[in-house]
C-alpha positions as CSV (number, residue, x, y, z in Angstrom):
1,M,76.3,29.7,43.0
2,R,75.7,26.9,45.3
3,G,73.1,24.7,45.9
4,E,71.9,20.9,45.8
5,S,70.5,19.7,42.9
6,G,67.0,20.7,42.0
7,T,66.9,24.1,44.2
8,G,66.8,26.6,41.1
9,K,70.0,27.1,40.5
10,E,69.7,27.8,36.4
11,V,66.2,30.0,37.4
12,L,68.5,32.1,39.3
13,A,70.9,32.3,36.7
14,T,67.9,33.2,34.2
15,A,66.5,35.7,36.5
16,I,70.2,37.5,37.4
17,H,70.7,37.6,33.4
18,A,66.9,38.9,32.7
19,G,67.3,41.3,35.5
20,G,70.8,43.0,34.5
21,A,72.7,45.4,32.3
22,R,73.4,42.2,29.7
23,R,69.7,41.2,28.9
24,D,69.3,42.4,25.9
25,G,72.3,39.8,25.1
26,P,72.3,36.0,24.8
27,L,71.9,33.6,27.7
28,V,73.6,30.4,27.1
29,K,73.6,27.6,29.0
30,V,75.8,24.8,29.2
31,N,75.9,21.5,31.7
32,C,79.8,21.1,32.1
33,G,78.7,17.6,34.1
34,A,77.2,16.6,30.6
35,L,79.8,16.5,28.4
36,T,83.2,14.8,27.9
37,E,86.8,17.1,28.4
38,T,87.2,16.8,24.6
39,L,83.9,17.6,23.5
40,L,83.1,20.7,26.2
41,E,86.7,22.1,24.9
42,S,84.9,22.4,21.3
43,E,81.5,23.1,23.3
44,L,82.8,26.3,25.1
45,F,85.7,27.4,22.7
46,G,84.4,26.4,19.4
47,H,86.5,24.4,16.6
48,V,88.3,25.3,13.1
49,R,87.8,22.9,10.2
50,G,90.2,19.9,10.4
51,A,90.9,20.7,13.9
52,F,90.2,16.9,14.8
53,T,88.4,14.1,12.8
54,G,84.4,15.3,11.8
55,A,85.3,18.9,12.5
56,V,84.0,19.3,9.0
57,E,83.7,23.6,9.6
58,T,84.1,26.2,11.4
59,R,82.1,26.4,14.6
60,K,81.7,29.4,17.1
61,G,81.6,27.8,21.0
62,L,79.5,28.9,23.3
63,F,81.6,31.8,24.7
64,E,81.5,32.9,21.9
65,Q,77.9,32.6,21.4
66,A,77.2,34.9,24.8
67,D,79.6,37.5,23.6
68,G,77.6,40.8,25.0
69,G,75.4,38.3,27.3
70,T,75.9,35.9,29.8
71,I,77.2,32.1,29.8
72,F,76.3,30.0,33.1
73,L,78.6,27.1,33.7
74,D,76.3,24.7,35.3
75,E,78.2,21.7,37.3
76,I,81.5,24.0,37.2
77,A,83.2,20.9,40.0
78,E,83.2,18.5,37.0
79,V,85.4,20.6,34.7
80,S,88.9,18.9,34.5
81,Q,92.0,20.8,35.5
82,A,93.4,21.0,32.2
83,L,89.9,22.9,31.0
84,Q,90.2,24.6,34.1
85,V,93.4,26.5,32.8
86,K,91.4,27.4,29.8
87,L,88.5,28.7,31.6
88,L,91.0,30.7,34.0
89,R,92.4,32.6,30.9
90,V,88.9,33.9,29.8
91,L,88.3,35.1,33.1
92,Q,91.3,36.3,33.3
93,T,92.0,38.5,29.5
94,G,88.8,37.6,27.9
95,E,90.3,35.6,25.2
96,F,90.3,32.1,23.9
97,Q,91.4,30.1,21.2
98,R,89.0,27.9,19.2
99,V,90.1,24.2,19.3
100,G,92.8,23.8,16.4
101,E,93.1,28.0,15.9
102,A,96.5,29.6,16.7
103,R,95.0,33.2,16.4
104,G,93.2,34.4,19.8
105,L,89.7,35.5,19.9
106,R,88.3,38.0,22.7
107,V,84.4,38.0,24.4
108,D,82.9,40.2,26.6
109,A,80.3,37.9,28.8
110,R,79.0,37.6,32.5
111,V,80.2,34.2,33.9
112,I,77.7,32.6,36.4
113,A,78.8,29.5,37.3
114,A,77.1,26.7,39.5
115,T,77.7,23.1,41.3
116,N,76.3,21.5,44.4
117,R,79.8,20.1,45.4
118,S,82.4,22.0,47.6
119,L,85.1,23.5,45.7
120,E,86.8,24.6,48.9
121,A,87.3,20.4,49.5
122,M,87.9,20.2,46.1
123,I,90.6,22.9,46.3
124,Q,92.0,20.9,49.3
125,E,92.1,17.3,47.0
126,G,94.1,19.2,44.7
127,I,91.3,18.4,42.1
128,F,89.9,22.5,41.4
129,R,92.6,24.9,41.3
130,S,92.2,27.7,44.1
131,D,93.1,30.7,41.2
132,L,89.6,29.3,39.3
133,Y,87.6,29.3,42.3
134,Y,89.0,33.1,43.6
135,R,87.6,34.4,39.9
136,L,84.6,32.6,39.7
137,N,83.8,33.4,43.9
138,V,83.6,37.5,43.0
139,V,79.7,37.3,44.5
140,P,78.7,33.7,46.0
141,L,75.0,32.6,46.0
142,A,73.7,30.0,48.5
143,L,70.8,28.3,47.1
144,P,69.0,26.6,50.6
145,P,67.7,23.0,49.8
146,L,64.0,23.1,48.9
147,R,62.7,21.2,51.8
148,D,63.8,24.2,53.9
149,R,61.8,26.6,51.0
150,R,58.6,24.4,50.8
151,E,56.8,27.9,49.6
152,D,58.3,27.2,46.6
153,I,57.6,24.1,45.0
154,P,54.5,24.2,43.0
155,S,51.6,22.9,44.2
């Protein structure tokens, strides 16, 4: 899903979840641009106790929390290339590993990703993986800017 900031990408993701077969499952939202690479990895995949300083207990990640439902990855263009590889694995196999754990876990979650940037241009620049793009771009949705949808702005 793409569109300028403030066009309602999160609202649309919520509506897609609510109107779909996974509506009884959880809807988990994460702003990928708001977290550092290491924190985002821990948030998405979880971690085991002792995986890093401050990891005092095992914690489920957002993918695990979204099992049976939907995970909304806002600002997907901000994800590092190293983390893009791990996201690609989840999309391809449904498997991931918590930080610090060798055992893999399986998850069944619908993934909705959003950006306000041109992923195609980022692919050309070598900063976004084309294989991840094609996995995410199954049903592309483009939200027009609010200046073209004045009726959607509350009075």
